PDB file of N, CA, C and O in Angstrom:
ATOM      1  N   MET A   1      26.755 -11.248 -12.312  1.00  0.00           N
ATOM      2  CA  MET A   1      26.662 -10.798 -13.669  1.00  0.00           C
ATOM      3  C   MET A   1      25.603 -11.584 -14.430  1.00  0.00           C
ATOM      4  O   MET A   1      24.910 -11.035 -15.287  1.00  0.00           O
ATOM      5  N   ALA A   2      25.483 -12.858 -14.118  1.00  0.00           N
ATOM      6  CA  ALA A   2      24.483 -13.669 -14.809  1.00  0.00           C
ATOM      7  C   ALA A   2      23.080 -13.136 -14.546  1.00  0.00           C
ATOM      8  O   ALA A   2      22.252 -13.097 -15.456  1.00  0.00           O
ATOM      9  N   ASP A   3      22.808 -12.729 -13.325  1.00  0.00           N
ATOM     10  CA  ASP A   3      21.488 -12.181 -13.004  1.00  0.00           C
ATOM     11  C   ASP A   3      21.239 -10.873 -13.753  1.00  0.00           C
ATOM     12  O   ASP A   3      20.144 -10.647 -14.269  1.00  0.00           O
ATOM     13  N   LEU A   4      22.243 -10.025 -13.809  1.00  0.00           N
ATOM     14  CA  LEU A   4      22.104  -8.752 -14.514  1.00  0.00           C
ATOM     15  C   LEU A   4      21.867  -8.990 -16.006  1.00  0.00           C
ATOM     16  O   LEU A   4      21.014  -8.339 -16.609  1.00  0.00           O
ATOM     17  N   ARG A   5      22.608  -9.905 -16.594  1.00  0.00           N
ATOM     18  CA  ARG A   5      22.419 -10.229 -18.008  1.00  0.00           C
ATOM     19  C   ARG A   5      21.022 -10.798 -18.247  1.00  0.00           C
ATOM     20  O   ARG A   5      20.392 -10.489 -19.259  1.00  0.00           O
ATOM     21  N   ALA A   6      20.539 -11.622 -17.327  1.00  0.00           N
ATOM     22  CA  ALA A   6      19.200 -12.186 -17.463  1.00  0.00           C
ATOM     23  C   ALA A   6      18.141 -11.080 -17.404  1.00  0.00           C
ATOM     24  O   ALA A   6      17.171 -11.113 -18.161  1.00  0.00           O
ATOM     25  N   LEU A   7      18.318 -10.116 -16.523  1.00  0.00           N
ATOM     26  CA  LEU A   7      17.373  -9.003 -16.433  1.00  0.00           C
ATOM     27  C   LEU A   7      17.333  -8.211 -17.728  1.00  0.00           C
ATOM     28  O   LEU A   7      16.262  -7.799 -18.173  1.00  0.00           O
ATOM     29  N   VAL A   8      18.484  -7.998 -18.329  1.00  0.00           N
ATOM     30  CA  VAL A   8      18.527  -7.264 -19.594  1.00  0.00           C
ATOM     31  C   VAL A   8      17.751  -8.028 -20.663  1.00  0.00           C
ATOM     32  O   VAL A   8      16.977  -7.428 -21.409  1.00  0.00           O
ATOM     33  N   ARG A   9      17.944  -9.321 -20.745  1.00  0.00           N
ATOM     34  CA  ARG A   9      17.271 -10.136 -21.763  1.00  0.00           C
ATOM     35  C   ARG A   9      15.772 -10.238 -21.527  1.00  0.00           C
ATOM     36  O   ARG A   9      15.008 -10.328 -22.488  1.00  0.00           O
ATOM     37  N   GLU A  10      15.334 -10.227 -20.274  1.00  0.00           N
ATOM     38  CA  GLU A  10      13.915 -10.419 -19.948  1.00  0.00           C
ATOM     39  C   GLU A  10      13.043  -9.219 -20.288  1.00  0.00           C
ATOM     40  O   GLU A  10      11.847  -9.379 -20.529  1.00  0.00           O
ATOM     41  N   HIS A  11      13.608  -8.042 -20.310  1.00  0.00           N
ATOM     42  CA  HIS A  11      12.825  -6.838 -20.552  1.00  0.00           C
ATOM     43  C   HIS A  11      13.032  -6.383 -21.995  1.00  0.00           C
ATOM     44  O   HIS A  11      14.158  -6.074 -22.385  1.00  0.00           O
ATOM     45  N   PRO A  12      11.979  -6.339 -22.782  1.00  0.00           N
ATOM     46  CA  PRO A  12      12.121  -6.024 -24.207  1.00  0.00           C
ATOM     47  C   PRO A  12      12.856  -4.712 -24.491  1.00  0.00           C
ATOM     48  O   PRO A  12      13.683  -4.652 -25.400  1.00  0.00           O
ATOM     49  N   ALA A  13      12.564  -3.679 -23.733  1.00  0.00           N
ATOM     50  CA  ALA A  13      13.201  -2.389 -23.999  1.00  0.00           C
ATOM     51  C   ALA A  13      14.702  -2.438 -23.725  1.00  0.00           C
ATOM     52  O   ALA A  13      15.489  -1.901 -24.504  1.00  0.00           O
ATOM     53  N   THR A  14      15.100  -3.066 -22.642  1.00  0.00           N
ATOM     54  CA  THR A  14      16.530  -3.139 -22.344  1.00  0.00           C
ATOM     55  C   THR A  14      17.231  -4.123 -23.275  1.00  0.00           C
ATOM     56  O   THR A  14      18.400  -3.924 -23.603  1.00  0.00           O
ATOM     57  N   ALA A  15      16.555  -5.163 -23.702  1.00  0.00           N
ATOM     58  CA  ALA A  15      17.139  -6.103 -24.661  1.00  0.00           C
ATOM     59  C   ALA A  15      17.419  -5.388 -25.983  1.00  0.00           C
ATOM     60  O   ALA A  15      18.488  -5.564 -26.566  1.00  0.00           O
ATOM     61  N   ARG A  16      16.469  -4.587 -26.456  1.00  0.00           N
ATOM     62  CA  ARG A  16      16.678  -3.814 -27.692  1.00  0.00           C
ATOM     63  C   ARG A  16      17.814  -2.823 -27.511  1.00  0.00           C
ATOM     64  O   ARG A  16      18.648  -2.654 -28.401  1.00  0.00           O
ATOM     65  N   PHE A  17      17.845  -2.170 -26.360  1.00  0.00           N
ATOM     66  CA  PHE A  17      18.907  -1.201 -26.079  1.00  0.00           C
ATOM     67  C   PHE A  17      20.275  -1.880 -26.124  1.00  0.00           C
ATOM     68  O   PHE A  17      21.207  -1.350 -26.728  1.00  0.00           O
ATOM     69  N   ALA A  18      20.404  -3.047 -25.490  1.00  0.00           N
ATOM     70  CA  ALA A  18      21.675  -3.770 -25.444  1.00  0.00           C
ATOM     71  C   ALA A  18      22.106  -4.240 -26.835  1.00  0.00           C
ATOM     72  O   ALA A  18      23.300  -4.393 -27.091  1.00  0.00           O
ATOM     73  N   GLU A  19      21.152  -4.469 -27.727  1.00  0.00           N
ATOM     74  CA  GLU A  19      21.492  -4.841 -29.093  1.00  0.00           C
ATOM     75  C   GLU A  19      22.035  -3.650 -29.872  1.00  0.00           C
ATOM     76  O   GLU A  19      22.892  -3.807 -30.742  1.00  0.00           O
ATOM     77  N   GLU A  20      21.537  -2.466 -29.558  1.00  0.00           N
ATOM     78  CA  GLU A  20      21.918  -1.259 -30.286  1.00  0.00           C
ATOM     79  C   GLU A  20      23.142  -0.560 -29.701  1.00  0.00           C
ATOM     80  O   GLU A  20      23.970  -0.022 -30.436  1.00  0.00           O
ATOM     81  N   VAL A  21      23.248  -0.572 -28.386  1.00  0.00           N
ATOM     82  CA  VAL A  21      24.302   0.174 -27.693  1.00  0.00           C
ATOM     83  C   VAL A  21      25.187  -0.807 -26.927  1.00  0.00           C
ATOM     84  O   VAL A  21      24.688  -1.564 -26.094  1.00  0.00           O
ATOM     85  N   PRO A  22      26.495  -0.803 -27.198  1.00  0.00           N
ATOM     86  CA  PRO A  22      27.378  -1.690 -26.435  1.00  0.00           C
ATOM     87  C   PRO A  22      27.270  -1.379 -24.943  1.00  0.00           C
ATOM     88  O   PRO A  22      27.483  -0.245 -24.515  1.00  0.00           O
ATOM     89  N   SER A  23      26.939  -2.393 -24.170  1.00  0.00           N
ATOM     90  CA  SER A  23      26.732  -2.211 -22.734  1.00  0.00           C
ATOM     91  C   SER A  23      27.498  -3.283 -21.972  1.00  0.00           C
ATOM     92  O   SER A  23      27.624  -4.421 -22.424  1.00  0.00           O
ATOM     93  N   GLY A  24      27.998  -2.900 -20.822  1.00  0.00           N
ATOM     94  CA  GLY A  24      28.719  -3.862 -20.006  1.00  0.00           C
ATOM     95  C   GLY A  24      28.658  -3.477 -18.543  1.00  0.00           C
ATOM     96  O   GLY A  24      28.260  -2.369 -18.185  1.00  0.00           O
ATOM     97  N   ALA A  25      29.057  -4.410 -17.717  1.00  0.00           N
ATOM     98  CA  ALA A  25      29.100  -4.189 -16.271  1.00  0.00           C
ATOM     99  C   ALA A  25      30.419  -4.738 -15.760  1.00  0.00           C
ATOM    100  O   ALA A  25      30.988  -5.673 -16.323  1.00  0.00           O
ATOM    101  N   ALA A  26      30.891  -4.132 -14.678  1.00  0.00           N
ATOM    102  CA  ALA A  26      32.164  -4.562 -14.090  1.00  0.00           C
ATOM    103  C   ALA A  26      32.053  -4.519 -12.574  1.00  0.00           C
ATOM    104  O   ALA A  26      31.203  -3.825 -12.016  1.00  0.00           O
ATOM    105  N   VAL A  27      32.919  -5.266 -11.923  1.00  0.00           N
ATOM    106  CA  VAL A  27      32.996  -5.287 -10.468  1.00  0.00           C
ATOM    107  C   VAL A  27      33.894  -4.118 -10.040  1.00  0.00           C
ATOM    108  O   VAL A  27      34.994  -3.950 -10.568  1.00  0.00           O
ATOM    109  N   LEU A  28      33.426  -3.323  -9.096  1.00  0.00           N
ATOM    110  CA  LEU A  28      34.144  -2.123  -8.680  1.00  0.00           C
ATOM    111  C   LEU A  28      35.575  -2.422  -8.251  1.00  0.00           C
ATOM    112  O   LEU A  28      36.492  -1.687  -8.618  1.00  0.00           O
ATOM    113  N   GLU A  29      35.780  -3.476  -7.488  1.00  0.00           N
ATOM    114  CA  GLU A  29      37.128  -3.801  -7.018  1.00  0.00           C
ATOM    115  C   GLU A  29      38.078  -4.064  -8.184  1.00  0.00           C
ATOM    116  O   GLU A  29      39.245  -3.677  -8.135  1.00  0.00           O
ATOM    117  N   GLU A  30      37.581  -4.722  -9.232  1.00  0.00           N
ATOM    118  CA  GLU A  30      38.416  -4.981 -10.409  1.00  0.00           C
ATOM    119  C   GLU A  30      38.716  -3.692 -11.160  1.00  0.00           C
ATOM    120  O   GLU A  30      39.822  -3.510 -11.669  1.00  0.00           O
ATOM    121  N   LEU A  31      37.747  -2.808 -11.230  1.00  0.00           N
ATOM    122  CA  LEU A  31      37.985  -1.509 -11.857  1.00  0.00           C
ATOM    123  C   LEU A  31      39.061  -0.737 -11.098  1.00  0.00           C
ATOM    124  O   LEU A  31      39.933  -0.112 -11.702  1.00  0.00           O
ATOM    125  N   GLU A  32      38.991  -0.786  -9.785  1.00  0.00           N
ATOM    126  CA  GLU A  32      39.958  -0.054  -8.967  1.00  0.00           C
ATOM    127  C   GLU A  32      41.359  -0.629  -9.081  1.00  0.00           C
ATOM    128  O   GLU A  32      42.331   0.126  -9.124  1.00  0.00           O
ATOM    129  N   THR A  33      41.484  -1.942  -9.130  1.00  0.00           N
ATOM    130  CA  THR A  33      42.816  -2.551  -9.151  1.00  0.00           C
ATOM    131  C   THR A  33      43.399  -2.668 -10.553  1.00  0.00           C
ATOM    132  O   THR A  33      44.606  -2.518 -10.737  1.00  0.00           O
ATOM    133  N   GLN A  34      42.542  -2.938 -11.552  1.00  0.00           N
ATOM    134  CA  GLN A  34      43.052  -3.178 -12.898  1.00  0.00           C
ATOM    135  C   GLN A  34      42.854  -2.008 -13.849  1.00  0.00           C
ATOM    136  O   GLN A  34      43.534  -1.912 -14.871  1.00  0.00           O
ATOM    137  N   GLY A  35      41.943  -1.135 -13.521  1.00  0.00           N
ATOM    138  CA  GLY A  35      41.669   0.022 -14.364  1.00  0.00           C
ATOM    139  C   GLY A  35      40.531  -0.239 -15.344  1.00  0.00           C
ATOM    140  O   GLY A  35      40.233  -1.383 -15.689  1.00  0.00           O
ATOM    141  N   ALA A  36      39.915   0.831 -15.775  1.00  0.00           N
ATOM    142  CA  ALA A  36      38.741   0.741 -16.643  1.00  0.00           C
ATOM    143  C   ALA A  36      39.069   0.229 -18.039  1.00  0.00           C
ATOM    144  O   ALA A  36      38.181  -0.263 -18.734  1.00  0.00           O
ATOM    145  N   SER A  37      40.318   0.333 -18.461  1.00  0.00           N
ATOM    146  CA  SER A  37      40.697  -0.140 -19.796  1.00  0.00           C
ATOM    147  C   SER A  37      41.006  -1.631 -19.835  1.00  0.00           C
ATOM    148  O   SER A  37      41.146  -2.205 -20.915  1.00  0.00           O
ATOM    149  N   ALA A  38      41.113  -2.258 -18.678  1.00  0.00           N
ATOM    150  CA  ALA A  38      41.439  -3.689 -18.612  1.00  0.00           C
ATOM    151  C   ALA A  38      40.226  -4.537 -19.008  1.00  0.00           C
ATOM    152  O   ALA A  38      39.110  -4.032 -19.127  1.00  0.00           O
ATOM    153  N   ALA A  39      40.465  -5.798 -19.202  1.00  0.00           N
ATOM    154  CA  ALA A  39      39.384  -6.728 -19.559  1.00  0.00           C
ATOM    155  C   ALA A  39      38.607  -7.120 -18.304  1.00  0.00           C
ATOM    156  O   ALA A  39      38.672  -8.262 -17.849  1.00  0.00           O
ATOM    157  N   VAL A  40      37.879  -6.164 -17.761  1.00  0.00           N
ATOM    158  CA  VAL A  40      37.074  -6.376 -16.557  1.00  0.00           C
ATOM    159  C   VAL A  40      35.576  -6.237 -16.842  1.00  0.00           C
ATOM    160  O   VAL A  40      34.751  -6.390 -15.942  1.00  0.00           O
ATOM    161  N   TRP A  41      35.235  -5.949 -18.085  1.00  0.00           N
ATOM    162  CA  TRP A  41      33.846  -5.683 -18.460  1.00  0.00           C
ATOM    163  C   TRP A  41      33.168  -6.931 -18.994  1.00  0.00           C
ATOM    164  O   TRP A  41      33.711  -7.631 -19.848  1.00  0.00           O
ATOM    165  N   TRP A  42      31.975  -7.202 -18.480  1.00  0.00           N
ATOM    166  CA  TRP A  42      31.145  -8.309 -18.946  1.00  0.00           C
ATOM    167  C   TRP A  42      30.090  -7.723 -19.879  1.00  0.00           C
ATOM    168  O   TRP A  42      29.312  -6.872 -19.448  1.00  0.00           O
ATOM    169  N   PRO A  43      30.037  -8.146 -21.139  1.00  0.00           N
ATOM    170  CA  PRO A  43      28.997  -7.645 -22.044  1.00  0.00           C
ATOM    171  C   PRO A  43      27.609  -8.038 -21.527  1.00  0.00           C
ATOM    172  O   PRO A  43      27.429  -9.115 -20.959  1.00  0.00           O
ATOM    173  N   LEU A  44      26.655  -7.167 -21.730  1.00  0.00           N
ATOM    174  CA  LEU A  44      25.289  -7.451 -21.278  1.00  0.00           C
ATOM    175  C   LEU A  44      24.435  -8.049 -22.382  1.00  0.00           C
ATOM    176  O   LEU A  44      23.226  -8.216 -22.215  1.00  0.00           O
ATOM    177  N   ASP A  45      25.056  -8.373 -23.508  1.00  0.00           N
ATOM    178  CA  ASP A  45      24.347  -9.112 -24.544  1.00  0.00           C
ATOM    179  C   ASP A  45      24.683 -10.596 -24.394  1.00  0.00           C
ATOM    180  O   ASP A  45      25.017 -11.036 -23.295  1.00  0.00           O
ATOM    181  N   ASP A  46      24.602 -11.361 -25.456  1.00  0.00           N
ATOM    182  CA  ASP A  46      24.781 -12.811 -25.365  1.00  0.00           C
ATOM    183  C   ASP A  46      26.243 -13.272 -25.409  1.00  0.00           C
ATOM    184  O   ASP A  46      26.507 -14.467 -25.270  1.00  0.00           O
ATOM    185  N   ARG A  47      27.188 -12.362 -25.595  1.00  0.00           N
ATOM    186  CA  ARG A  47      28.593 -12.777 -25.647  1.00  0.00           C
ATOM    187  C   ARG A  47      29.065 -13.180 -24.257  1.00  0.00           C
ATOM    188  O   ARG A  47      28.554 -12.684 -23.252  1.00  0.00           O
ATOM    189  N   VAL A  48      30.034 -14.076 -24.205  1.00  0.00           N
ATOM    190  CA  VAL A  48      30.567 -14.553 -22.929  1.00  0.00           C
ATOM    191  C   VAL A  48      32.002 -14.078 -22.753  1.00  0.00           C
ATOM    192  O   VAL A  48      32.699 -13.783 -23.724  1.00  0.00           O
ATOM    193  N   GLY A  49      32.424 -14.010 -21.505  1.00  0.00           N
ATOM    194  CA  GLY A  49      33.790 -13.640 -21.181  1.00  0.00           C
ATOM    195  C   GLY A  49      33.975 -12.145 -21.006  1.00  0.00           C
ATOM    196  O   GLY A  49      33.209 -11.331 -21.522  1.00  0.00           O
ATOM    197  N   ARG A  50      35.003 -11.818 -20.273  1.00  0.00           N
ATOM    198  CA  ARG A  50      35.313 -10.411 -20.007  1.00  0.00           C
ATOM    199  C   ARG A  50      36.002  -9.783 -21.208  1.00  0.00           C
ATOM    200  O   ARG A  50      36.657 -10.456 -22.004  1.00  0.00           O
ATOM    201  N   ARG A  51      35.834  -8.476 -21.312  1.00  0.00           N
ATOM    202  CA  ARG A  51      36.427  -7.711 -22.398  1.00  0.00           C
ATOM    203  C   ARG A  51      36.881  -6.352 -21.895  1.00  0.00           C
ATOM    204  O   ARG A  51      36.482  -5.908 -20.819  1.00  0.00           O
ATOM    205  N   SER A  52      37.706  -5.711 -22.674  1.00  0.00           N
ATOM    206  CA  SER A  52      38.022  -4.314 -22.383  1.00  0.00           C
ATOM    207  C   SER A  52      36.834  -3.488 -22.834  1.00  0.00           C
ATOM    208  O   SER A  52      35.981  -3.982 -23.571  1.00  0.00           O
ATOM    209  N   TRP A  53      36.766  -2.248 -22.406  1.00  0.00           N
ATOM    210  CA  TRP A  53      35.611  -1.428 -22.778  1.00  0.00           C
ATOM    211  C   TRP A  53      35.600  -1.151 -24.279  1.00  0.00           C
ATOM    212  O   TRP A  53      34.542  -0.892 -24.854  1.00  0.00           O
ATOM    213  N   MET A  54      36.763  -1.203 -24.915  1.00  0.00           N
ATOM    214  CA  MET A  54      36.841  -0.999 -26.359  1.00  0.00           C
ATOM    215  C   MET A  54      36.262  -2.195 -27.127  1.00  0.00           C
ATOM    216  O   MET A  54      35.891  -2.054 -28.292  1.00  0.00           O
ATOM    217  N   GLU A  55      36.182  -3.346 -26.498  1.00  0.00           N
ATOM    218  CA  GLU A  55      35.667  -4.549 -27.153  1.00  0.00           C
ATOM    219  C   GLU A  55      34.180  -4.776 -26.892  1.00  0.00           C
ATOM    220  O   GLU A  55      33.592  -5.721 -27.418  1.00  0.00           O
ATOM    221  N   LEU A  56      33.573  -3.912 -26.081  1.00  0.00           N
ATOM    222  CA  LEU A  56      32.146  -4.070 -25.830  1.00  0.00           C
ATOM    223  C   LEU A  56      31.400  -3.777 -27.111  1.00  0.00           C
ATOM    224  O   LEU A  56      30.171  -3.848 -27.140  1.00  0.00           O
TER     225      LEU A  56
END
């Protein structure tokens, strides 16, 4: 996730997009076991920690 977040920050267009549109990434296994509504989403902006998709 750290690499993905770094890629978002490094590219101006994706950095602007992430500021405007709540974006996150999750591990497939966690989505399958805990569900998409669980706190399995990592924000792709500067916030830290997992969140539910409603908190992105």
